[in-house]
N, CA, C and O atoms as a Tinker XYZ file with bonds, in Angstrom:
   324  protein
     1  N      0.829000   -1.185000    0.000000    73     2
     2  CA     0.000000    0.000000    0.000000    64     1     3
     3  C      0.873000    1.247000    0.000000    63     2     4     5
     4  O      0.576000    2.213000   -0.703000    81     3
     5  N      1.928000    1.232000    0.772000    73     3     6
     6  CA     2.824000    2.386000    0.775000    64     5     7
     7  C      3.402000    2.648000   -0.604000    63     6     8     9
     8  O      3.607000    3.802000   -0.982000    81     7
     9  N      3.667000    1.591000   -1.357000    73     7    10
    10  CA     4.240000    1.772000   -2.691000    64     9    11
    11  C      3.300000    2.569000   -3.590000    63    10    12    13
    12  O      3.746000    3.421000   -4.358000    81    11
    13  N      2.014000    2.294000   -3.495000    73    11    14
    14  CA     1.033000    3.026000   -4.308000    64    13    15
    15  C      1.059000    4.500000   -3.951000    63    14    16    17
    16  O      1.088000    5.352000   -4.839000    81    15
    17  N      1.050000    4.812000   -2.664000    73    15    18
    18  CA     1.040000    6.204000   -2.231000    64    17    19
    19  C      2.361000    6.892000   -2.568000    63    18    20    21
    20  O      2.368000    8.065000   -2.944000    81    19
    21  N      3.472000    6.177000   -2.438000    73    19    22
    22  CA     4.774000    6.754000   -2.801000    64    21    23
    23  C      4.830000    7.048000   -4.299000    63    22    24    25
    24  O      5.346000    8.086000   -4.714000    81    23
    25  N      4.299000    6.138000   -5.102000    73    23    26
    26  CA     4.275000    6.345000   -6.558000    64    25    27
    27  C      3.470000    7.597000   -6.898000    63    26    28    29
    28  O      3.903000    8.412000   -7.712000    81    27
    29  N      2.319000    7.750000   -6.288000    73    27    30
    30  CA     1.484000    8.916000   -6.553000    64    29    31
    31  C      2.186000   10.210000   -6.136000    63    30    32    33
    32  O      2.110000   11.221000   -6.835000    81    31
    33  N      2.863000   10.166000   -5.000000    73    31    34
    34  CA     3.559000   11.362000   -4.529000    64    33    35
    35  C      4.728000   11.723000   -5.442000    63    34    36    37
    36  O      4.903000   12.890000   -5.793000    81    35
    37  N      5.524000   10.732000   -5.827000    73    35    38
    38  CA     6.705000   10.994000   -6.651000    64    37    39
    39  C      6.370000   11.330000   -8.103000    63    38    40    41
    40  O      7.064000   12.130000   -8.730000    81    39
    41  N      5.320000   10.729000   -8.636000    73    39    42
    42  CA     5.023000   10.903000  -10.054000    64    41    43
    43  C      3.849000   11.823000  -10.357000    63    42    44    45
    44  O      3.779000   12.408000  -11.438000    81    43
    45  N      2.937000   11.952000   -9.418000    73    43    46
    46  CA     1.752000   12.794000   -9.643000    64    45    47
    47  C      1.728000   13.992000   -8.692000    63    46    48    49
    48  O      0.872000   14.869000   -8.809000    81    47
    49  N      2.669000   14.018000   -7.756000    73    47    50
    50  CA     2.895000   15.152000   -6.853000    64    49    51
    51  C      1.730000   15.443000   -5.900000    63    50    52    53
    52  O      1.419000   16.604000   -5.631000    81    51
    53  N      1.089000   14.385000   -5.390000    73    51    54
    54  CA     0.084000   14.592000   -4.352000    64    53    55
    55  C      0.032000   13.382000   -3.423000    63    54    56    57
    56  O      0.332000   12.257000   -3.822000    81    55
    57  N     -0.358000   13.641000   -2.176000    73    55    58
    58  CA    -0.567000   12.577000   -1.203000    64    57    59
    59  C     -2.019000   12.153000   -1.274000    63    58    60    61
    60  O     -2.926000   12.959000   -1.066000    81    59
    61  N     -2.229000   10.904000   -1.565000    73    59    62
    62  CA    -3.588000   10.402000   -1.727000    64    61    63
    63  C     -4.187000   10.028000   -0.369000    63    62    64    65
    64  O     -3.542000    9.373000    0.450000    81    63
    65  N     -5.417000   10.452000   -0.150000    73    63    66
    66  CA    -6.154000   10.122000    1.070000    64    65    67
    67  C     -7.518000    9.539000    0.704000    63    66    68    69
    68  O     -8.479000    9.679000    1.460000    81    67
    69  N     -7.599000    8.892000   -0.448000    73    67    70
    70  CA    -8.869000    8.349000   -0.920000    64    69    71
    71  C     -9.310000    7.175000   -0.044000    63    70    72    73
    72  O     -8.574000    6.739000    0.841000    81    71
    73  N    -10.506000    6.675000   -0.301000    73    71    74
    74  CA   -11.045000    5.561000    0.478000    64    73    75
    75  C    -10.159000    4.332000    0.375000    63    74    76    77
    76  O     -9.951000    3.636000    1.369000    81    75
    77  N     -9.634000    4.053000   -0.815000    73    75    78
    78  CA    -8.786000    2.870000   -0.990000    64    77    79
    79  C     -7.500000    2.990000   -0.179000    63    78    80    81
    80  O     -7.107000    2.048000    0.510000    81    79
    81  N     -6.849000    4.138000   -0.259000    73    79    82
    82  CA    -5.596000    4.336000    0.477000    64    81    83
    83  C     -5.822000    4.384000    1.989000    63    82    84    85
    84  O     -4.912000    4.077000    2.760000    81    83
    85  N     -7.015000    4.764000    2.415000    73    83    86
    86  CA    -7.337000    4.873000    3.839000    64    85    87
    87  C     -7.760000    3.544000    4.453000    63    86    88    89
    88  O     -7.748000    3.397000    5.675000    81    87
    89  N     -8.130000    2.587000    3.631000    73    87    90
    90  CA    -8.662000    1.302000    4.100000    64    89    91
    91  C     -7.548000    0.253000    4.156000    63    90    92    93
    92  O     -6.877000    0.030000    3.149000    81    91
    93  N     -7.332000   -0.398000    5.309000    73    91    94
    94  CA    -6.290000   -1.430000    5.409000    64    93    95
    95  C     -6.462000   -2.573000    4.409000    63    94    96    97
    96  O     -5.478000   -3.193000    4.005000    81    95
    97  N     -7.707000   -2.858000    4.005000    73    95    98
    98  CA    -7.948000   -3.941000    3.050000    64    97    99
    99  C     -7.931000   -3.453000    1.608000    63    98   100   101
   100  O     -8.118000   -4.244000    0.684000    81    99
   101  N     -7.710000   -2.161000    1.409000    73    99   102
   102  CA    -7.719000   -1.537000    0.081000    64   101   103
   103  C     -9.036000   -1.846000   -0.640000    63   102   104   105
   104  O     -9.060000   -2.333000   -1.771000    81   103
   105  N    -10.119000   -1.542000    0.062000    73   103   106
   106  CA   -11.496000   -1.752000   -0.420000    64   105   107
   107  C    -11.765000   -3.217000   -0.754000    63   106   108   109
   108  O    -12.435000   -3.536000   -1.736000    81   107
   109  N    -11.226000   -4.095000    0.086000    73   107   110
   110  CA   -11.479000   -5.526000   -0.073000    64   109   111
   111  C    -10.608000   -6.241000   -1.076000    63   110   112   113
   112  O    -10.802000   -7.435000   -1.306000    81   111
   113  N     -9.652000   -5.555000   -1.686000    73   111   114
   114  CA    -8.768000   -6.207000   -2.661000    64   113   115
   115  C     -7.603000   -6.924000   -1.980000    63   114   116   117
   116  O     -7.058000   -7.877000   -2.538000    81   115
   117  N     -7.220000   -6.485000   -0.799000    73   115   118
   118  CA    -6.107000   -7.069000   -0.029000    64   117   119
   119  C     -4.811000   -7.096000   -0.845000    63   118   120   121
   120  O     -3.992000   -8.000000   -0.679000    81   119
   121  N     -4.629000   -6.126000   -1.708000    73   119   122
   122  CA    -3.467000   -6.080000   -2.587000    64   121   123
   123  C     -2.149000   -6.044000   -1.811000    63   122   124   125
   124  O     -1.191000   -6.712000   -2.200000    81   123
   125  N     -2.085000   -5.280000   -0.729000    73   123   126
   126  CA    -0.848000   -5.152000    0.025000    64   125   127
   127  C     -0.721000   -6.115000    1.186000    63   126   128   129
   128  O      0.262000   -6.052000    1.924000    81   127
   129  N     -1.683000   -7.006000    1.374000    73   127   130
   130  CA    -1.676000   -7.928000    2.514000    64   129   131
   131  C     -0.668000   -9.053000    2.313000    63   130   132   133
   132  O     -0.353000   -9.444000    1.190000    81   131
   133  N     -0.178000   -9.552000    3.427000    73   131   134
   134  CA     0.717000  -10.707000    3.421000    64   133   135
   135  C      0.099000  -11.807000    4.273000    63   134   136   137
   136  O     -0.601000  -11.517000    5.243000    81   135
   137  N      0.348000  -13.055000    3.927000    73   135   138
   138  CA    -0.111000  -14.154000    4.771000    64   137   139
   139  C      0.733000  -14.138000    6.038000    63   138   140   141
   140  O      1.955000  -14.005000    5.977000    81   139
   141  N      0.079000  -14.272000    7.177000    73   139   142
   142  CA     0.774000  -14.211000    8.461000    64   141   143
   143  C      1.775000  -15.362000    8.580000    63   142   144   145
   144  O      1.400000  -16.522000    8.413000    81   143
   145  N      3.041000  -15.053000    8.866000    73   143   146
   146  CA     4.051000  -16.105000    8.985000    64   145   147
   147  C      3.884000  -16.943000   10.253000    63   146   148   149
   148  O      4.454000  -18.030000   10.354000    81   147
   149  N      3.118000  -16.454000   11.209000    73   147   150
   150  CA     2.944000  -17.187000   12.467000    64   149   151
   151  C      1.808000  -18.197000   12.387000    63   150   152   153
   152  O      1.999000  -19.373000   12.697000    81   151
   153  N      0.614000  -17.740000   11.967000    73   151   154
   154  CA    -0.544000  -18.639000   11.969000    64   153   155
   155  C     -0.862000  -19.223000   10.602000    63   154   156   157
   156  O     -1.568000  -20.227000   10.512000    81   155
   157  N     -0.354000  -18.612000    9.533000    73   155   158
   158  CA    -0.569000  -19.053000    8.153000    64   157   159
   159  C     -2.025000  -18.966000    7.690000    63   158   160   161
   160  O     -2.341000  -19.407000    6.585000    81   159
   161  N     -2.916000  -18.409000    8.510000    73   159   162
   162  CA    -4.316000  -18.282000    8.100000    64   161   163
   163  C     -4.791000  -16.835000    8.083000    63   162   164   165
   164  O     -5.703000  -16.493000    7.330000    81   163
   165  N     -4.189000  -15.992000    8.895000    73   163   166
   166  CA    -4.560000  -14.585000    8.932000    64   165   167
   167  C     -3.785000  -13.785000    7.908000    63   166   168   169
   168  O     -2.843000  -14.281000    7.289000    81   167
   169  N     -4.191000  -12.554000    7.743000    73   167   170
   170  CA    -3.499000  -11.641000    6.835000    64   169   171
   171  C     -2.874000  -10.512000    7.633000    63   170   172   173
   172  O     -3.490000   -9.982000    8.558000    81   171
   173  N     -1.673000  -10.150000    7.282000    73   171   174
   174  CA    -0.978000   -9.044000    7.931000    64   173   175
   175  C     -1.321000   -7.774000    7.149000    63   174   176   177
   176  O     -1.030000   -7.660000    5.959000    81   175
   177  N     -1.949000   -6.820000    7.854000    73   175   178
   178  CA    -2.409000   -5.565000    7.254000    64   177   179
   179  C     -1.877000   -4.387000    8.044000    63   178   180   181
   180  O     -1.567000   -4.509000    9.229000    81   179
   181  N     -1.773000   -3.261000    7.391000    73   179   182
   182  CA    -1.333000   -2.035000    8.053000    64   181   183
   183  C     -2.425000   -1.548000    8.996000    63   182   184   185
   184  O     -3.592000   -1.483000    8.609000    81   183
   185  N     -2.057000   -1.206000   10.230000    73   183   186
   186  CA    -3.037000   -0.749000   11.208000    64   185   187
   187  C     -3.638000    0.603000   10.838000    63   186   188   189
   188  O     -4.844000    0.802000   10.977000    81   187
   189  N     -2.815000    1.524000   10.373000    73   187   190
   190  CA    -3.262000    2.874000    9.997000    64   189   191
   191  C     -2.595000    3.235000    8.667000    63   190   192   193
   192  O     -1.512000    3.820000    8.661000    81   191
   193  N     -3.223000    2.895000    7.551000    73   191   194
   194  CA    -2.591000    3.015000    6.229000    64   193   195
   195  C     -2.065000    4.399000    5.851000    63   194   196   197
   196  O     -1.120000    4.491000    5.068000    81   195
   197  N     -2.639000    5.468000    6.375000    73   195   198
   198  CA    -2.165000    6.798000    6.001000    64   197   199
   199  C     -0.942000    7.239000    6.807000    63   198   200   201
   200  O     -0.355000    8.284000    6.527000    81   199
   201  N     -0.565000    6.451000    7.795000    73   199   202
   202  CA     0.608000    6.745000    8.624000    64   201   203
   203  C      1.752000    5.833000    8.192000    63   202   204   205
   204  O      1.684000    4.628000    8.433000    81   203
   205  N      2.803000    6.367000    7.560000    73   203   206
   206  CA     3.897000    5.518000    7.074000    64   205   207
   207  C      4.673000    4.808000    8.184000    63   206   208   209
   208  O      5.413000    3.865000    7.905000    81   207
   209  N      4.518000    5.243000    9.430000    73   207   210
   210  CA     5.207000    4.609000   10.544000    64   209   211
   211  C      4.310000    3.654000   11.329000    63   210   212   213
   212  O      4.684000    3.190000   12.406000    81   211
   213  N      3.145000    3.367000   10.797000    73   211   214
   214  CA     2.195000    2.493000   11.476000    64   213   215
   215  C      2.644000    1.041000   11.390000    63   214   216   217
   216  O      3.105000    0.596000   10.339000    81   215
   217  N      2.511000    0.298000   12.490000    73   215   218
   218  CA     2.836000   -1.132000   12.443000    64   217   219
   219  C      1.788000   -1.910000   11.652000    63   218   220   221
   220  O      0.699000   -1.406000   11.375000    81   219
   221  N      2.126000   -3.117000   11.305000    73   219   222
   222  CA     1.228000   -4.028000   10.612000    64   221   223
   223  C      0.923000   -5.172000   11.574000    63   222   224   225
   224  O      1.793000   -5.570000   12.348000    81   223
   225  N     -0.279000   -5.700000   11.538000    73   223   226
   226  CA    -0.632000   -6.793000   12.445000    64   225   227
   227  C     -1.547000   -7.796000   11.762000    63   226   228   229
   228  O     -2.189000   -7.499000   10.754000    81   227
   229  N     -1.588000   -8.991000   12.338000    73   227   230
   230  CA    -2.402000  -10.084000   11.803000    64   229   231
   231  C     -3.871000   -9.835000   12.134000    63   230   232   233
   232  O     -4.208000   -9.407000   13.239000    81   231
   233  N     -4.735000  -10.107000   11.165000    73   231   234
   234  CA    -6.165000   -9.903000   11.373000    64   233   235
   235  C     -6.888000  -11.188000   11.777000    63   234   236   237
   236  O     -8.119000  -11.226000   11.780000    81   235
   237  N     -6.148000  -12.230000   12.115000    73   235   238
   238  CA    -6.753000  -13.511000   12.487000    64   237   239
   239  C     -7.573000  -13.340000   13.756000    63   238   240   241
   240  O     -7.037000  -12.980000   14.804000    81   239
   241  N     -8.853000  -13.595000   13.662000    73   239   242
   242  CA    -9.751000  -13.409000   14.795000    64   241   243
   243  C     -9.897000  -14.657000   15.659000    63   242   244   245
   244  O    -10.566000  -14.608000   16.691000    81   243
   245  N     -9.288000  -15.770000   15.263000    73   243   246
   246  CA    -9.445000  -17.009000   16.028000    64   245   247
   247  C     -8.619000  -17.012000   17.302000    63   246   248   249
   248  O     -8.788000  -17.894000   18.144000    81   247
   249  N     -7.733000  -16.045000   17.458000    73   247   250
   250  CA    -6.931000  -15.963000   18.677000    64   249   251
   251  C     -5.594000  -16.665000   18.605000    63   250   252   253
   252  O     -4.853000  -16.670000   19.587000    81   251
   253  N     -5.260000  -17.263000   17.458000    73   251   254
   254  CA    -3.980000  -17.972000   17.367000    64   253   255
   255  C     -2.795000  -17.032000   17.179000    63   254   256   257
   256  O     -1.645000  -17.459000   17.278000    81   255
   257  N     -3.063000  -15.761000   16.910000    73   255   258
   258  CA    -2.012000  -14.770000   16.694000    64   257   259
   259  C     -2.233000  -13.514000   17.531000    63   258   260   261
   260  O     -2.077000  -12.414000   17.000000    81   259
   261  N     -2.579000  -13.615000   18.774000    73   259   262
   262  CA    -2.860000  -12.377000   19.504000    64   261   263
   263  C     -1.620000  -11.487000   19.617000    63   262   264   265
   264  O     -0.562000  -11.911000   20.084000    81   263
   265  N     -1.786000  -10.266000   19.181000    73   263   266
   266  CA    -0.698000   -9.306000   19.318000    64   265   267
   267  C      0.434000   -9.436000   18.321000    63   266   268   269
   268  O      1.455000   -8.768000   18.488000    81   267
   269  N      0.307000  -10.269000   17.281000    73   267   270
   270  CA     1.386000  -10.385000   16.304000    64   269   271
   271  C      1.468000   -9.106000   15.499000    63   270   272   273
   272  O      0.509000   -8.720000   14.830000    81   271
   273  N      2.620000   -8.445000   15.564000    73   271   274
   274  CA     2.812000   -7.173000   14.881000    64   273   275
   275  C      4.179000   -7.134000   14.219000    63   274   276   277
   276  O      5.134000   -7.761000   14.677000    81   275
   277  N      4.244000   -6.381000   13.128000    73   275   278
   278  CA     5.497000   -6.148000   12.417000    64   277   279
   279  C      5.686000   -4.629000   12.344000    63   278   280   281
   280  O      4.800000   -3.927000   11.856000    81   279
   281  N      6.812000   -4.115000   12.817000    73   279   282
   282  CA     7.044000   -2.663000   12.730000    64   281   283
   283  C      7.080000   -2.191000   11.270000    63   282   284   285
   284  O      7.446000   -2.946000   10.369000    81   283
   285  N      6.701000   -0.956000   11.061000    73   283   286
   286  CA     6.664000   -0.379000    9.709000    64   285   287
   287  C      8.020000   -0.490000    9.020000    63   286   288   289
   288  O      8.089000   -0.794000    7.829000    81   287
   289  N      9.072000   -0.251000    9.746000    73   287   290
   290  CA    10.412000   -0.298000    9.161000    64   289   291
   291  C     10.740000   -1.696000    8.626000    63   290   292   293
   292  O     11.323000   -1.832000    7.550000    81   291
   293  N     10.365000   -2.728000    9.378000    73   291   294
   294  CA    10.601000   -4.105000    8.929000    64   293   295
   295  C      9.772000   -4.438000    7.705000    63   294   296   297
   296  O     10.239000   -5.140000    6.809000    81   295
   297  N      8.531000   -3.936000    7.660000    73   295   298
   298  CA     7.686000   -4.180000    6.495000    64   297   299
   299  C      8.269000   -3.512000    5.251000    63   298   300   301
   300  O      8.241000   -4.088000    4.164000    81   299
   301  N      8.789000   -2.312000    5.410000    73   299   302
   302  CA     9.385000   -1.609000    4.272000    64   301   303
   303  C     10.563000   -2.388000    3.719000    63   302   304   305
   304  O     10.715000   -2.491000    2.502000    81   303
   305  N     11.405000   -2.942000    4.593000    73   303   306
   306  CA    12.538000   -3.742000    4.147000    64   305   307
   307  C     12.073000   -5.009000    3.461000    63   306   308   309
   308  O     12.641000   -5.411000    2.446000    81   307
   309  N     11.048000   -5.640000    4.003000    73   307   310
   310  CA    10.502000   -6.853000    3.406000    64   309   311
   311  C      9.942000   -6.592000    2.015000    63   310   312   313
   312  O     10.174000   -7.375000    1.094000    81   311
   313  N      9.213000   -5.507000    1.861000    73   311   314
   314  CA     8.614000   -5.169000    0.568000    64   313   315
   315  C      9.696000   -4.804000   -0.454000    63   314   316   317
   316  O      9.554000   -5.119000   -1.635000    81   315
   317  N     10.768000   -4.150000   -0.019000    73   315   318
   318  CA    11.844000   -3.786000   -0.932000    64   317   319
   319  C     12.559000   -5.008000   -1.489000    63   318   320   321
   320  O     13.060000   -4.982000   -2.613000    81   319
   321  N     12.605000   -6.075000   -0.703000    73   319   322
   322  CA    13.263000   -7.310000   -1.159000    64   321   323
   323  C     12.390000   -7.983000   -2.149000    63   322   324
   324  O     12.746000   -9.042000   -2.666000    81   323
């Protein structure tokens, strides 16, 4: 999700705050989501998509991943690879 907003800022010269960029699920597309490495059933999503320093956490509601979080900096490194 950050890549989309960075692209818009660098190439179109504006910070996007649309519904898609504001929604952790990207309006249900889950384009930026990752499968949780801990439970393998939940999705890791950004907690606050408009905040580039926001952590990402697993959305698994079954309780097998309580509190699983990835710092924003680690996610950025992971996405760059």
